[in-house]
C-alpha positions in Angstrom: 147.7 -0.4 -65.6 149.2 1.0 -62.4 147.5 3.4 -60.0 148.9 6.1 -57.7 147.1 8.2 -55.0 147.5 12.0 -55.2 146.0 14.9 -53.2 145.1 18.4 -54.1 144.3 19.8 -50.6 142.4 23.1 -50.1 144.8 24.1 -47.3 148.1 22.8 -46.0 147.9 18.9 -45.6 149.8 19.2 -42.3 147.0 21.3 -40.8 144.4 18.8 -42.1 146.2 15.7 -40.8 147.1 17.2 -37.4 143.5 18.6 -37.1 142.0 15.2 -38.1 144.2 13.3 -35.6 143.3 15.7 -32.8 139.6 15.7 -33.6 139.5 11.9 -33.9 141.3 11.4 -30.6 138.9 13.8 -28.9 135.8 12.2 -30.3 137.1 8.6 -29.6 137.7 9.6 -26.0 134.2 11.0 -25.6 132.7 7.8 -27.1 134.8 5.6 -24.8 133.6 7.5 -21.8 129.9 7.6 -22.9 127.8 4.9 -21.1 126.0 3.7 -24.3 125.7 0.5 -26.3 127.5 -0.3 -29.6 130.9 1.1 -28.4 133.0 -0.4 -31.2 130.4 0.5 -33.8 130.3 4.1 -32.5 134.1 4.4 -32.5 134.2 3.0 -36.1 131.5 5.5 -37.2 133.4 8.3 -35.6 136.5 7.3 -37.5 134.6 7.3 -40.8 133.1 10.7 -40.0 136.6 12.3 -39.5 137.9 10.5 -42.6 135.0 12.0 -44.6 135.8 15.5 -43.3 139.5 15.0 -44.2 138.6 13.7 -47.6 136.6 16.8 -48.5 139.6 19.0 -47.6 142.4 16.8 -49.0 140.6 16.2 -52.4 142.2 12.8 -53.2 142.8 11.8 -56.8 143.8 8.5 -58.5 146.4 8.7 -61.2 146.2 5.8 -63.7 148.9 5.0 -66.1 147.3 4.2 -69.5 149.1 2.6 -72.5 147.7 4.4 -75.5 148.4 4.7 -79.2 147.9 8.5 -78.9 145.1 10.9 -78.5 142.0 11.6 -80.7 140.6 15.1 -80.3 136.9 15.5 -81.2 136.0 19.1 -82.0 132.8 20.8 -83.0 130.9 19.2 -85.9 133.0 16.0 -85.9 131.7 13.0 -87.8 130.4 10.1 -85.6 131.2 7.5 -88.2 134.8 8.6 -88.5 135.2 8.5 -84.8 133.7 5.0 -84.5 135.9 3.8 -87.3 139.1 5.1 -85.6 138.0 3.4 -82.3 137.4 0.1 -84.1 140.7 0.3 -86.0 142.8 0.9 -82.9 141.4 0.3 -79.4 144.6 1.8 -77.8 143.6 5.3 -79.0 142.4 7.6 -76.2 139.5 9.9 -77.0 138.9 13.4 -75.7 136.5 16.1 -76.8 136.3 19.9 -76.6 133.5 21.4 -74.5 131.6 22.5 -77.6 131.6 19.1 -79.3 128.7 16.7 -79.0 129.2 13.8 -76.5 131.1 10.7 -77.5 131.1 7.4 -75.6 134.0 7.2 -73.1 135.5 10.5 -74.3 137.0 12.8 -71.7 136.0 16.5 -72.0 139.1 18.8 -72.0 139.3 22.5 -72.4 142.0 24.0 -74.7 144.0 24.9 -71.6 143.9 21.3 -70.4 144.7 20.0 -73.9 147.9 22.0 -73.8 149.4 19.4 -71.5 148.7 16.5 -74.0 151.8 15.9 -76.2 150.6 12.9 -78.2 147.8 14.1 -80.3 147.5 11.7 -83.3 144.1 12.6 -84.8 141.8 15.7 -84.8 138.2 15.4 -86.1 135.7 18.1 -86.8 136.3 21.9 -87.3 139.7 21.6 -85.8 141.9 23.4 -83.3 142.6 27.1 -83.3 145.7 28.4 -85.0 147.1 30.0 -81.9 146.8 26.7 -80.0 148.7 24.8 -82.8 151.5 27.4 -82.9 151.9 27.5 -79.1 152.0 23.8 -78.7 153.8 22.8 -81.9 151.5 19.9 -82.5 151.4 17.7 -85.6 148.6 15.3 -86.3 146.3 13.8 -89.0 143.1 15.6 -89.6 139.6 14.6 -90.7 137.7 17.7 -91.4 134.0 18.5 -91.1 131.8 19.5 -94.0 132.0 22.9 -95.5 129.6 25.1 -93.5 126.7 27.0 -95.0 127.1 30.8 -94.9 129.8 33.3 -95.8 133.0 31.2 -96.4 135.3 33.9 -98.0 135.5 37.7 -97.4 137.9 40.1 -99.0 137.8 43.8 -98.3 140.4 46.7 -98.3 142.2 47.3 -95.1 141.6 51.0 -95.6 138.7 52.4 -97.7 139.3 55.7 -99.6 136.9 58.5 -99.1 134.8 59.3 -102.3 136.4 56.3 -104.1 134.5 53.2 -105.2 135.9 50.2 -103.3 135.2 46.6 -104.0 134.3 43.9 -101.4 134.2 40.3 -102.7 133.5 37.0 -101.2 131.9 33.5 -101.5 128.8 32.0 -100.0 127.9 28.4 -99.5 124.1 28.1 -99.7 121.5 25.4 -100.1 118.9 27.8 -101.4 118.6 31.2 -103.1 119.5 34.2 -100.9 119.7 37.9 -101.1 122.7 39.7 -99.7 122.3 43.3 -98.6 125.2 45.6 -97.5 124.0 48.5 -95.4 126.0 51.5 -94.1 125.3 54.6 -92.1 123.3 56.1 -94.9 121.2 53.0 -95.7 121.6 50.3 -98.3 124.9 50.5 -100.2 124.6 47.5 -102.5 122.8 44.2 -102.8 123.0 41.0 -104.8 120.9 37.9 -105.2 122.5 34.5 -105.4 120.4 31.7 -106.8 120.8 27.9 -106.6 122.8 25.7 -104.4 126.5 25.4 -103.7 129.4 27.8 -103.5 128.9 31.1 -105.3 130.9 34.3 -105.6 129.6 37.8 -104.9 130.8 41.4 -105.0 129.7 44.7 -103.5 130.9 48.2 -104.3 130.7 51.0 -101.8 131.8 54.6 -101.8 132.4 56.0 -98.3 131.5 59.7 -98.1 133.5 60.7 -95.0 136.5 59.7 -92.8 136.0 57.6 -89.7 135.5 54.1 -88.3 132.1 52.5 -89.1 130.4 49.2 -88.7 128.4 48.3 -91.8 125.9 45.4 -91.8 125.7 42.5 -94.2 122.2 40.9 -94.2 121.8 37.4 -95.7 118.1 36.7 -96.3 116.5 33.5 -97.6 112.9 32.4 -97.5 113.1 31.4 -93.9 115.9 33.2 -92.0 118.0 36.3 -91.9 121.6 36.4 -90.7 123.4 39.6 -89.9 127.2 40.1 -90.1 129.1 43.2 -88.8 131.4 44.7 -91.5 134.1 47.0 -90.1 134.9 49.9 -92.5 137.7 52.4 -91.8 137.6 55.3 -94.3 140.5 57.7 -94.9 141.3 60.5 -97.3 144.2 59.0 -99.2 146.8 61.3 -100.7 146.8 60.8 -104.5 149.8 59.2 -106.1 152.3 61.1 -108.3 152.7 58.9 -111.4 155.1 59.2 -114.3 154.2 57.4 -117.5 156.9 56.9 -120.2 156.3 55.5 -123.7 158.1 55.5 -127.0 154.9 56.0 -129.0 151.2 56.4 -128.1 149.2 53.2 -127.5 145.5 52.5 -126.7 146.5 50.6 -123.5 148.5 53.6 -122.1 145.9 56.1 -123.2 143.0 54.3 -121.4 145.2 53.7 -118.3 146.1 57.4 -118.2 142.4 58.4 -118.3 141.6 55.8 -115.6 144.3 57.3 -113.3 143.1 60.8 -113.9 139.5 59.8 -113.0 140.9 58.1 -109.8 142.3 61.5 -108.8 146.0 60.7 -109.2 148.6 63.3 -110.3 150.1 62.4 -113.7 153.0 63.3 -116.0 153.2 61.5 -119.4 156.3 61.5 -121.6 155.8 60.3 -125.1 158.8 60.1 -127.5 158.0 61.4 -131.0 161.5 61.1 -132.4 165.0 60.7 -131.2 165.2 64.1 -129.5 161.5 65.2 -129.5 159.0 64.4 -126.8 155.4 65.2 -126.1 154.4 66.0 -122.5 151.1 65.8 -120.7 150.2 66.8 -117.1 147.2 66.3 -114.9 147.1 67.7 -111.4 150.8 68.4 -111.5 152.8 71.5 -112.6 154.8 71.2 -115.8 158.3 69.9 -115.2 161.2 68.8 -117.3 161.0 65.1 -117.9 163.1 64.7 -121.1 165.9 63.2 -119.0 165.3 60.8 -116.1 167.4 61.9 -113.1 167.5 60.9 -109.5 166.1 64.3 -108.4 163.2 64.0 -110.9 162.3 60.4 -110.0 162.4 61.3 -106.3 159.3 63.5 -106.9 157.2 60.5 -108.1 155.6 57.5 -106.4 155.2 55.2 -109.3 156.7 54.9 -112.9 154.7 53.0 -115.5 156.7 52.0 -118.6 156.4 49.3 -121.3 159.2 46.8 -121.6 160.0 47.9 -125.1 160.5 51.5 -123.9 162.6 50.4 -120.9 165.0 48.6 -123.2 165.6 51.7 -125.3 166.4 54.0 -122.4 169.9 55.5 -122.4 172.2 53.9 -119.9 172.3 57.0 -117.7 168.4 57.1 -117.5 168.3 53.3 -116.8 170.9 53.6 -114.0 168.9 56.6 -112.5 165.7 54.5 -112.7 167.4 51.5 -111.1 168.8 53.6 -108.3 165.4 55.2 -107.7 163.6 51.9 -107.4 166.2 50.6 -104.9 165.5 53.8 -102.9 161.8 53.3 -102.7 160.2 54.1 -106.1 157.6 51.7 -107.5 158.0 50.6 -111.1 155.3 48.9 -113.2 156.5 47.3 -116.5 154.0 46.3 -119.2 155.6 43.1 -120.2 156.3 42.0 -123.8 159.0 40.1 -125.6 161.4 43.0 -125.2 161.8 42.1 -121.6 164.3 39.4 -122.5 166.6 42.0 -124.1 166.8 44.0 -120.8 170.0 43.4 -119.0 169.5 45.7 -116.0 168.8 44.6 -112.4 165.2 45.5 -113.1 164.9 42.6 -115.6 162.2 40.0 -114.9 163.2 36.4 -115.7 160.5 35.1 -118.2 160.0 32.2 -120.5 157.7 31.6 -123.5 154.2 30.2 -123.0 151.9 29.2 -125.9 148.8 30.7 -124.4 148.1 34.3 -125.3 144.7 34.6 -123.6 143.4 33.9 -120.1 140.0 33.6 -118.6 139.6 35.9 -115.6 136.7 35.4 -113.2 135.0 38.5 -112.0 131.8 38.8 -109.9 129.1 37.2 -112.0 131.1 36.8 -115.2 134.2 35.5 -116.9 136.2 37.6 -119.3 138.8 36.5 -121.8 141.7 38.9 -121.7 144.8 39.0 -123.9 148.1 38.2 -122.2 151.7 38.3 -123.3 152.8 34.8 -124.2 155.3 34.7 -121.4 155.4 33.4 -117.8 157.6 34.5 -114.9 160.4 32.2 -113.8 161.5 33.9 -110.6 159.9 34.1 -107.1 157.6 37.1 -107.0 154.7 38.4 -104.9 151.6 37.8 -107.1 148.7 40.2 -107.3 146.6 38.8 -110.1 146.7 35.2 -111.3 144.6 32.7 -113.2 144.9 28.9 -112.9 148.2 29.2 -111.2 149.7 31.6 -113.8 150.9 34.8 -112.3 149.6 37.8 -114.4 150.7 40.7 -112.3 152.9 41.1 -109.2 156.2 42.4 -108.0 159.7 41.7 -106.7 161.3 43.8 -104.0 164.4 45.7 -105.1 166.1 47.4 -102.2 163.4 49.3 -100.4 161.4 49.7 -103.6 159.4 47.3 -105.8 159.7 46.3 -109.4 156.2 45.3 -110.6 154.9 43.8 -113.8 151.7 43.4 -115.8 151.4 40.6 -118.4 147.8 41.4 -119.3 147.4 43.3 -122.6 144.6 45.3 -124.2 142.8 45.5 -120.8 141.1 48.6 -122.2 138.7 46.2 -124.0 137.0 45.8 -120.6 136.2 49.6 -120.6 134.9 49.4 -124.2 132.5 46.6 -123.0 131.3 48.8 -120.1 133.2 46.7 -117.5 135.0 49.6 -115.7 134.8 47.8 -112.4 136.6 44.8 -113.8 139.2 47.1 -115.3 139.7 48.7 -111.9 140.1 45.3 -110.3 143.1 44.6 -112.5 144.9 47.9 -112.0 144.1 49.4 -108.6 145.6 46.6 -106.5 148.8 46.7 -108.6 149.1 50.5 -108.2 148.5 50.4 -104.5 151.1 47.8 -103.9 153.7 49.6 -106.1 153.3 53.0 -104.4 156.4 54.5 -102.8 156.4 53.7 -99.1 156.3 56.8 -97.0 159.1 57.2 -94.5 157.9 55.9 -91.2 159.7 55.1 -88.0 157.5 52.1 -87.3 154.9 50.0 -89.1 152.3 47.9 -87.1 151.0 44.7 -88.6 148.3 42.4 -87.2 148.7 38.8 -88.3 145.3 37.5 -87.4 142.8 36.7 -90.2 139.4 38.5 -90.2 137.4 38.2 -88.0 139.2 38.8 -84.7 137.3 37.7 -81.6 137.5 38.6 -77.8 139.7 36.6 -75.4 141.9 35.2 -78.2 145.5 36.1 -78.8 146.1 38.8 -81.4 149.5 38.5 -83.0 151.2 41.8 -83.5 154.4 42.6 -85.4 156.3 45.9 -85.5 158.9 46.8 -88.1 161.2 49.7 -86.8 163.5 52.0 -88.6 165.4 52.7 -85.4 167.3 50.5 -83.0 165.5 51.2 -79.8 162.5 49.1 -78.8 159.1 50.9 -79.6 156.7 51.2 -76.7 153.4 49.8 -77.9 150.1 50.7 -76.2 146.9 48.8 -76.6 143.9 51.0 -75.5 146.5 53.0 -73.4 148.0 49.8 -71.8 151.7 49.2 -72.4 152.4 45.9 -74.3 155.8 44.1 -74.0 157.5 43.3 -77.3 160.2 40.7 -78.0 162.8 41.2 -80.8 163.0 38.6 -83.6 166.1 36.4 -83.3 166.7 36.4 -87.0 165.5 39.8 -88.4 166.8 43.0 -87.0 164.3 45.7 -85.8 161.4 43.2 -86.1 159.5 42.7 -82.9 156.5 40.5 -81.9 153.9 40.7 -79.2 150.4 39.6 -78.3 147.3 41.3 -76.9 143.9 40.0 -75.9 140.8 42.1 -76.4 138.2 41.8 -73.7 135.4 43.8 -75.5 134.0 43.9 -79.0 134.1 46.9 -81.3 136.9 49.1 -82.6 140.2 48.9 -80.8 143.5 50.8 -81.2 147.2 50.2 -81.2 149.6 53.1 -81.0 153.3 53.7 -80.4 154.5 56.3 -77.9 156.2 59.2 -79.5 155.0 58.4 -83.0 151.9 59.4 -84.9 151.5 55.8 -86.2 148.5 53.9 -85.0 146.6 50.8 -86.1 142.8 50.4 -85.7 141.1 47.0 -85.8 137.7 45.6 -85.1 136.8 42.8 -82.7 133.7 40.9 -83.7 131.1 39.4 -81.4 132.0 35.7 -80.8 128.8 34.5 -82.4 129.3 36.4 -85.7 131.0 35.1 -88.8 130.7 31.5 -87.6 131.0 30.0 -91.1 134.0 32.1 -92.0 135.7 31.2 -88.7 135.1 27.5 -89.5 136.6 27.8 -92.9 139.8 29.3 -91.3 139.9 26.4 -88.9 139.6 23.9 -91.6 142.3 25.5 -93.8 144.7 25.9 -90.8 144.3 22.3 -89.6 144.6 20.9 -93.2 147.8 22.9 -93.6 149.5 21.5 -90.6 148.0 18.0 -90.7 150.7 15.4 -90.4 151.4 13.1 -93.4 153.7 10.8 -91.3 153.4 7.0 -91.3 150.5 5.4 -89.5 152.7 2.8 -87.8 151.7 2.1 -84.2 153.9 3.5 -81.5 152.5 2.9 -78.0 152.9 5.5 -75.3 152.3 5.5 -71.6 150.3 8.5 -70.4 148.7 9.2 -67.1 145.1 10.3 -66.3 143.9 11.7 -63.0 140.4 11.0 -61.6 139.1 12.8 -58.5 137.3 10.8 -55.8 133.8 12.5 -56.0 133.1 14.8 -53.1 129.6 13.3 -53.0 131.2 10.1 -51.8 132.6 11.8 -48.7 129.4 13.7 -48.1 127.3 10.5 -48.1 130.0 8.8 -45.9 129.7 11.8 -43.4 125.9 11.6 -43.4 125.9 7.8 -42.8 128.4 8.0 -39.9 126.8 11.1 -38.3 123.3 9.5 -38.7 124.5 6.3 -36.9 126.1 8.3 -34.0 122.8 10.2 -33.6 120.7 7.1 -33.7 122.8 4.7 -31.6 121.9 6.1 -28.1 118.2 5.7 -28.9 118.5 2.0 -29.8 
């Protein structure tokens, strides 16, 4: 182990050295001329006094070279037994801990900023390192996670709530006792649920915002001893209803109940049912009667979504199929109710499927499990899934041009309505409809990559997709934010902001009406959910490389304590004061 002296002076070292030499020379001259005893002892004490003063200003450090098998980082809630086991298995490992972790023998405390300079992290124990730290430092390591925390461990809510529409919030809680969950809004209690027993349990709330605006609801979790409060951000907007065209060869119960559901939701509807080869029946809701006997580009341009069974799609004339394909590629959303007829479809809208023996699935809803019929097929191509069960994709979409071609494998979903499970029915169809809706023409779209919740003084990752070549000027709370263009994707830009206060914040683009609101939570809130995100992130990037030993030489700096120089100064000055009296 080699050592090296370093200095981190408070002012220029030349001034310190020249001043010390001048001061020492003057004091030694005075001591030489003074007619007192202990001349050499006084001159030695004078030298120590000047060295002590210089030491305070020069701040000397000792750099030690340490041969180590890597770094072990101990974070909040790490397991002592695991840390001890690592130390026993490899005494060349060096241990450091974050400031919020409990003390560990011979472990150096490092902040995340100091930890950025360490390039040989081998193990991380406890809750783990933040995602932004991992991405910025490109670290890869093995991970021993802490226990699943008690509290809210999953939370799912719409990004935008629709005014006067019932919206669903779902999540999971890990509890060691029964608890009551109460969701309160500006008008009082919106919904509540009681979870009983121990372990991880699902829950679901429904709320219906009555007016537009940005609000902070409260989630109260009460058990027999404690009450925890969580801020719940709710941004409510009046959403323009979708214009939907439904096409079917013959009436079916599935399409009829879906039509009624869409009307209740306030969407504008046109339904075309084929009675014979050249005869059609038309229904309209919230829309003026229009000619839909032939699908044309102009007609489809006036709709946001088309819903059609596969068997009807296969029988469309070539001209109508071509018009529908072109409309999807230009932004229309298409939802196909899948059956075996899909394999007969030869257009670019075809979904690659293969047979599957199971024709029912068990779907978990809040507080219950429902058996739902499903077409005996599974998707074979990469898609964005919306609903799934046990790894089987039941609904989703694939992008086609700037539009989306969606699908629904579930069948006879109206049985849920007959059972009085309207909320479950809405869970199956509303997310699919919202994803399929035609994207409105926008010059820019702002995305925030961070998971909920967002905290102060942590980087917030922002991405902007532009429809024009010039760089958008983004403002965060009226402050201009620099953006960098993606090296691979054109007109895709990245940036970061840091929020220094809690509450609602706003992102906006100059010269555009597009804005993005987001909520910054108090640092002490949603602790269990934050921990779960840390555990998942660290598990995802955890290294699976070989555990073979590779020794590395690293350096560690230790400052000579200022207290040492202070005591040295007091001792020297004390002797110089006392010497003439002896």
